[in-house]
KEKE-183518 format. One record per atom (N, C-alpha, C, O): x, y, z. Coordinates in steps of 0.2 Angstrom, whole numbers, plus 5000, padded with zeros to 4 digits. Each point is the difference from the previous one (the first is absolute). Layout:
<atoms>
XYZ;...
</atoms>
This chain:
<atoms>
500852355106;500649964999;500550034995;499949994994;500650055008;500450034995;500649964998;500049935001;500550104997;500649964998;500049984992;499650024997;500949945001;500049984993;499549954998;499649975004;500350034990;499449954997;500249935002;500549985001;498949985000;500149935001;499449964997;499550034999;500649915001;499549954998;499849965006;500449995004;499149984995;499749955005;499849944997;499649994996;500749955007;499849944998;499749965005;500250005006;499249974993;499649965005;499949934997;499849994995;500449965009;499949934998;499749965006;500249945001;499450095003;499649965005;499450045001;499950064999;499649905004;499350035001;500150065004;500450005005;499350054994;500050075003;499849995007;500350045005;499349924997;499749995007;500549975004;499949995006;500649974991;500549965004;500750045001;500349995005;499950044989;500750035000;500050075000;499650034996;500750005009;500150084999;499450045002;499549975003;500650094997;499450055002;500150064995;500550014997;499050035004;500050074996;500149994993;500450044997;499349915000;500249984993;499750064995;500450024995;499050015007;499850054996;500450065000;500250034995;500149995011;500450065000;500749994996;500250044997;500049905004;500749984997;499950004992;500450034996;499049955002;499949994993;499850074997;500250024994;499550035009;499950064998;500650044998;500050044996;500549955008;500650044999;500549964996;500650034998;499349915000;500449964996;499950024992;499550024998;501049984998;500050014993;499749944996;499650014996;500549935007;499849944997;499849955006;500350005005;499249964994;499849955005;500049944996;499649994996;500849965006;500149944997;499649955004;500149995006;499449974991;499649965004;500149934997;500049984994;500249975010;500249934998;499349965000;499849975005;500050034989;499349964999;499450054999;500050055003;499549924994;499450044998;499650015007;499750055000;500449905004;499650015006;500250065005;499650035003;501149984996;500250065004;499950074997;499850055003;500149954990;499850064996;499350015003;499850065001;499849894999;499350015002;499950035007;499650045002;500949935003;500050025007;500250085000;499750045004;500849984992;500250065000;499550054998;499950065002;499849924992;499450054998;499550005005;499650055000;500349905004;499450005005;500150055005;499650025003;501149994999;500150055005;500150074997;500250055004;499749964990;500050074997;500750014996;500050064998;500449905000;500650014996;499850014993;499649964998;500750094999;499850014993;500349944995;500549995001;499049984996;500249944996;500550024994;500449964999;499650104999;500550024995;500750005003;500550004996;499650005010;500750005003;500249935002;500649995001;499049974998;500149935002;500349964994;499750004995;500949965006;500349964995;499949935003;500349985005;499449984991;500049935002;500649964998;500250004994;500149975011;500649964998;500149945004;499549975003;501050004997;500149935004;500850005002;500450034997;499749925008;500749995002;500349944995;499749955000;500850074997;500349954995;500449955003;500350015005;499949934991;500449955002;500549994994;499850024995;500749945007;500549994994;499849934997;500249955001;499450064994;499749954996;500549964996;499949944999;500650094999;500649974997;500349945004;500149954997;500050075009;500349955004;499549945002;500249945000;499250095002;499549955002;499849954994;499949945001;500150084993;499949964994;500449944999;499949954997;500750065006;500549945000;499849945005;500349954999;499350075005;499849955006;499649954997;499650014995;500449935008;499549954998;500149964994;499649964998;501050054998;500149974994;500149925001;499849964995;500450025011;500149935001;499549975005;500049955003;499450094998;499549985004;499749934998;499849994994;500149975010;499849934999;499250005001;499850005005;499950004989;499250015000;499749935002;499450005001;501049954999;499749935001;500249975006;499949945001;500450095004;500249975007;499449985003;499450034999;500749935006;499449975004;499650055004;499450005001;501050055002;499750055005;499950074996;500450024996;499150015006;499850074998;500450055005;499849995006;500650054992;500450045004;499750075000;500050034995;499849995011;499750075000;500550045004;500349985005;499750094994;500450045004;499650075001;499650024996;500550015010;499850075002;500650035002;500449985005;499750094993;500550045002;499650065003;499850044996;500249975011;499750055003;500250005007;500249955003;499750115000;500250015008;499449955003;499550004998;500749985008;499649955004;499550055004;500250025006;499249994991;499550055003;499449974998;499949974995;499650045010;499349974999;499750024993;499649974997;500650095001;499750034994;500249974994;499750014994;500949955006;500249974994;499749934999;500149974994;499450015010;499649944998;500349935001;499849964997;500850035006;500349945000;499649945003;500049954997;499650075008;499549955003;499549974995;499949945000;499950114996;499549974995;500349954995;499749964998;500950065000;500449954995;500149945004;499949944997;500350065009;500149935004;499449965000;500049944999;499450095003;499449975000;499849964993;499849955000;500450094995;499849974993;500549954998;499849954997;500850055006;500549954998;499949945004;500049944998;499750075008;499849945004;499449964997;500049944999;499650104998;499449974996;500349964994;499849954998;500750084999;500349974993;500349945002;500049954996;500450055010;500349935002;499549955001;500149944998;499350085006;499549955001;499749974994;499749955000;500350094994;499849984994;500549964996;499849984994;500750015009;500549964997;500650034995;500349974997;499750105004;500550044996;500650015004;500050025006;500649964991;500650015003;500250074999;500150034995;500150005011;500150085000;500650015004;500149975005;500350084993;500650025004;499950085000;500050034994;500050005012;499850075000;500650035004;500149995005;500250064992;500550045003;499850075001;499750044996;500449995010;499850065002;500750045002;500349995004;499850064992;500650055001;499850065003;499550034998;500849995007;499950065003;500050005008;500149945003;499950115000;500150005008;499550055002;499750054997;500149945010;499550055003;499749975006;500249945002;499550105002;499749985007;499549954999;499949975006;499850014989;499549954999;500349934999;499649954999;501150055001;500349934999;499749955004;499949944998;500150075009;499849955005;499349974998;499849945001;499750114997;499349984999;500049964994;499649954999;500850064996;500149964994;500249935001;499849954998;500850055006;500349945002;499549955004;500049944998;499650105006;499549965004;499549974995;499749945001;500150104994;499449984996;500349944995;499649954999;501050054999;500349954997;500049935003;499849954998;500450065009;500049945004;499349975001;499949945000;499650115001;499349985002;499749964994;499649955001;500650074993;499749974994;500449944997;499949974995;500750025009;500449944998;500450014994;500049954996;500250115003;500450024993;500750015001;500350024996;500049965010;500750015001;500549964995;500550025000;499249934997;500449964996;500050034992;500449984996;499250075003;499950034993;500050085000;499950024995;500250015011;500050075000;500750025003;500149985006;500250074991;500750025002;499950085002;499850044995;500449985011;500150075001;500750024999;500549985004;499650064991;500750014997;500350065004;500650014999;499050035004;500350065003;500250064995;499750004995;500750045008;500250064996;500549974994;500449965001;499450064993;500449984994;500350064996;499750055000;500849944997;500350054995;499750004994;499649954998;500550104998;499750004993;500249944996;499649974996;501050015004;500249944996;499749945003;499849954996;500050045010;499749955003;499250004998;499749944999;500150125000;499350004998;500049984993;499549964998;501050064998;500049974993;500049934999;499749974996;500750005009;500149935000;499349965002;499949954997;499850085008;499349975002;499550014994;499749954998;500350104998;499650014994;500249954995;499549974997;501150025002;500249964995;499949925001;499949964995;500050035011;499949935002;499349985003;499949955003;499650104995;499349995002;499650004994;500250014994;499249965007;499549994995;499550065000;499750014995;500150015011;499450055001;500250055005;500349985005;499650084994;500050055005;499450025003;499550004996;500450015011;499450015003;500150065005;500550015003;499050044996;500050065005;499250015001;499650024996;500249965010;499350015002;499950055005;499650005005;500750064994;499950065004;499350025001;499549994996;500350045010;499450025002;500050075003;500550025002;498950014998;500050075003;500250054995;499850004995;500550055008;500250064996;500850015001;500349965004;500050084992;500750025000;500349974994;500550034997;499449915000;500349974994;499850054994;499450014999;501150004997;499950044994;500149974994;499649974996;501150025003;500249974993;500649955003;500650024999;499249925003;500649965003;500649994996;499949974994;500650055008;500749984996;500149935000;500249974994;499649995011;500149934999;499649964995;500249964997;499250075002;499649974994;500350024993;500049964996;500350105004;500350024993;500649954999;500149984995;500350015011;500649964999;499849934998;500349974996;499250005007;499849934999;499750004992;500249954997;499550105001;499750004993;500650004995;500049974995;500550085007;500650004996;500449944999;500349994995;499749975011;500349935000;499649954996;500249945000;499250084998;499649954996;499649955004;499949944998;499950085008;499649965005;499350024999;499850065000;499849895000;499250025001;499950025007;500449985005;499250074996;499950035007;499349995002;499550024996;500449965010;499450005004;500050065004;500450015005;499250044994;500050065004;499350035002;499549994996;500550045010;499350035002;499950064996;500550044998;498949985002;499850064997;500050065005;499650005005;501050034994;500150065005;500550054997;500449984996;499550085005;500350064997;500049994993;499450004997;501150004999;500050004993;500149934997;500250004994;499749955010;500249934997;499549994994;500249964996;499250065004;499549994995;500350044993;499849984995;500650075006;500250034995;500749974997;500250004994;500149965011;500649974998;499949934996;500449984996;499149995007;499849934998;499449994996;499550035003;500549944992;499349984996;499949935002;500349954998;499250045007;499949935002;499849954995;499650014996;500849945004;499949944995;500450014994;500149964996;500250105003;500550014995;500750005002;500449974997;499850075008;500750005002;500049995008;500550025003;499049965000;500049985007;499349995002;499549994996;500450005011;499449985002;499850055006;500450005005;499150044995;499850045005;499549975004;499549964998;500550055009;499549975005;499850065004;500350055001;499149945002;499850055005;500449995006;500349955002;499750115002;500450005006;499749955005;499450005001;501149965002;499849965005;499649944998;499749965004;500350024990;499649954997;500449934999;500349994995;499849985011;500449945000;499849954995;500449964997;498950035002;499849954995;500250024993;500249964996;499850115002;500250024993;500849985000;500249984994;500250035011;500749995000;500149924999;500449984995;499249985008;500049935000;499949984992;500349964998;499150075000;499849984993;500650024995;500149964995;500250105006;500550024995;500649955001;500349984994;499950005012;500549955000;499949944997;500449974996;499050005005;499849944997;500050014992;500249954997;499650105001;500050014992;500750004997;500149974995;500350075009;500750004997;500449945001;500449984996;499449985010;500449945001;499849954995;500449964998;499050045000;499849954995;500050014993;499849964995;500550105003;500050024993;500750044998;500050065001;500449904997;500750034998;500050054995;500350055000;499249934995;500050054994;499750075003;500250054997;499349955008;499850065002;500550045004;500150064999;500449905005;500550045003;500550034995;500250065001;499949904994;500550034994;499750064997;500350054999;499049944999;499750064997;500050065004;500150064998;499649935008;500050065005;500750035001;500150065000;500449905001;500750025001;500350044995;500350055001;499649934993;500250034994;499750074999;500350054998;499049955003;499650064999;500250055006;500150064998;500149915008;500250055005;500750034999;500150065001;500349904996;500750034998;499950054995;500350065000;499349934995;499950054994;499750065003;500250064998;499349945007;499750055003;500550045004;500050074999;500449905004;500550035004;500550044996;500250065001;500049914994;500550034995;499750074997;500350054999;499149944999;499650054997;499850065004;500150064998;499749935008;499750055005;500450015006;499950065003;500549904999;500350015007;500850015000;500350015005;500050004989;500750015000;500250065003;499750064999;500949945004;500250075004;500150054995;499950065002;500449924992;500150064995;499450034998;500050064999;499449905000;499450034998;499750055006;499750054999;500449935007;499850045006;500450065000;499750065001;501049944998;500450064999;499850054995;500050065000;499849914994;499850044994;499350045002;500050064998;499649915006;499450045002;500250055004;499750064999;500749935006;500350065004;500350054996;499950065001;500649924995;500350054996;499550054996;500150064999;499449904997;499550044996;499650055005;499950054997;500049935009;499650045004;500450065002;499750065001;500949935001;500450055002;500250054995;500050065001;500049924992;500250044995;499450044997;500150054997;499349935005;499450034998;499950075003;500350015006;499350034991;499950075003;499749995007;499549965001;500750075004;499849995007;499450055001;499950054999;499649915005;499450045002;500250055005;500549995004;499050064997;500250055006;499949975007;499649955001;500950075003;500049975007;499650055004;499950064999;499849915006;499650055005;500650035004;500449975003;499650104998;500550035004;499750015007;500450035004;
</atoms>
């Protein structure tokens, strides 16, 4: 692979996205891996660890930190939100099952799902089957400002992704930046992003019961929601800001370049 020098950025599981990763990495001057798990995958296929720079995709924490200042922590219903394409891998059905159980346990819940995709009909069918049509809203495609509005008017963010492909979910960073406690499955780099019990709650993939328990815990403990939300915001400002991400890139570009394979 001749031509000008180039860098390679990978932010999804190697087995899911793209091909010929080793060849591309060998000819790159720098390989940026979004998360520790991708660094490990790259080393596993033979990429030189010295060439790999661990980074993340940043968000505008300055704007996000303005959200939620008027959030009503004492309202009667717990408002949950998910922002993700409507795809089986995003775990919407697991959240719906957990919400149905929470309702049966007497918890008042409002769940908003933002996003579009081919799985919409299956999600809508599950909502009707579980009798949740009065408390679950399918919002469809939303703009950035609409996402911000949803985050500002919610109490908890949920992402229950399963399988492979998820790396460093931007929606989780945005939710944390907005000061929301996050219920998130252990996938990709989420265990690197969230310290469970400190700035969010991690659950095993596909564990409806764990999601249900997390919802119940947050619904019944306002102080816990406030504590996790504040810690999430501080973690986002410290670790996920777009300026910090750009700084990592600049430093890597300015550093002496390793030899390329010719």
